[in-house]
N, C-alpha and C positions, 0 to 999 in steps of 0.2 A: 438191824441185828436183833435177834428175837429174845425175848426176856421170860417166857414160859416154855416148857420142854414138852413132848408127846404125852399124850394120854393126861394132862392136866386140867380139871374142869375151868371153864371161862364162862363169864356173864358179859352182857352188855354193858358197854362202859369201863371194862377192865383193859388195861394197856398191856398189848400183847408182844410190841417191839418198838423199834424206832427207824424211821426213814430218812433219806437224805433230804428231803423237802422240808420247807418251812411250815406248810399247812398240816392240818390233820388229814388221816387217812381212816376211815371206817372200813374195816375187814371183819368177816366171819372166818376164823380158823378152823371152825368146824364143819363148814360146808366144802365138800369134795369138789377138787378140779374137773371141769369137763374135758374129755380127751375128745377133740373134734378133728385134729388132723394129724393121725397116728404116723403118716408117712413124712412129715416134714423134714427139710434138710436140716441135719445137724441134731437129729434126735437122740444120736448115739454119743453125744457130748458127755462127759464127767461132769456130775454135779456135785458141788463140794458142800456139805452140810457143815455149817458151823454150830457147834454146841451153844444152847441159851446162856446168857449171863445170868449169875445168881449175884443179886445185889444185897449188901448187907443193907441194914438200917440207915445207917449214915449215908450211904451211896443213893440209897433210894430218896432221901430227903435232899440230897444235891440233884438228884436227876429230876424231880418232877418240876413242872410249870404251873404259875397261879392257878388254874381251872382243875388241877389236878391234887389227890391226895394220896397217902400211904396208909395201907390197911394191913395192921399188924395183928397176926392170931400167934398163938404158942407155935404152930410148925411151920408159918407162911410169912413173907414180907410180900404183898403185893402192891403195885402201882393201879389206880383208877381215876376215871374222871370223878369230879365232884357231883355234877348231874349226870346220871348213867344213861338216860334215853336219849340217842342220837338227833332225833327230832327237837327236843326240847333244848340241846345244845346249840343246835341251829337256829331256833327261835331267839334264844338268849343272844347269841352272837348277831343277829341280824337287829335286835332291839338296841344293842349297845352302838351300831354303826351311827354315825352322823347322817342327819338328811342330805340328800343329792340337792346342790343348787344349779340350777340352770341358766 
């Protein structure tokens, strides 16, 4: 489910939605999808667009994980990672892992 709607400015580290997997997924919602195979079977399927979820401050505080924070401005409540850079988050994640024992 998406947490931000169309034409909303996004930045690196901002949480734009949730997925069904347990691990994080780095996405770039501003990048256009490449249309490589226009004649694929099923291209005429009906696409159901779900409106974005607008979270209140209380809902946002319940939603976030340990490595995330809530950014509150007079007009918006945004969710974001504490460490904004994806490469820095990867380094931080790797440094917390216990060393392999062979």
